N, C-alpha and C positions, 0 to 999 in steps of 0.2 A: 504495501500498499504507501511507505513513504516513497518508494520509487519512482511509484506512477506521478508522486506530486511532485516531484524533482522533473520529473520529465516535461511534464504541465509549464511548471514554473522556468522550465528551459526555451520551450519552444516561444512560450510566450514573451520573456525575453529576450529571443532572437526576433523575431517579429517587431517588438517595440526599439529596439536597433536595428534595424534594416529599415523602418518608418522614419526615424530620428537623422539618418545617412544622409539623404539631401541638405538637411537643416545645417548639419556641421560641416558638412563639406563646401555650402555657401558662404560659412562663417569663419571659414578659413581663409576661401579666395578673396573677401571683403578684405582682413584686414592685412592679407600681401599686397592688393591694392592699393589699401592705404598706407602702409610702407613704401611701397615704390613711388608714390606719389608723393611724399614726404621727403623721400630720398631725391627723386629727380625737380623739384619745386620747390623745397624747402616750408617753412610754417605748420598748416594741422594736418594738412593732407587732406580725405574726402570727409573724416569725418571729429 
């Protein structure tokens, strides 16, 4: 019974991580773009 609960929990966590992946990737892209603008133009960057 305990192994079944852990398997269900692992499946739910895998789906949650997969659903959040675009947000994480998008956030990383925004941070990299902001840093690139700061290095290129100086100032505060995009944000």
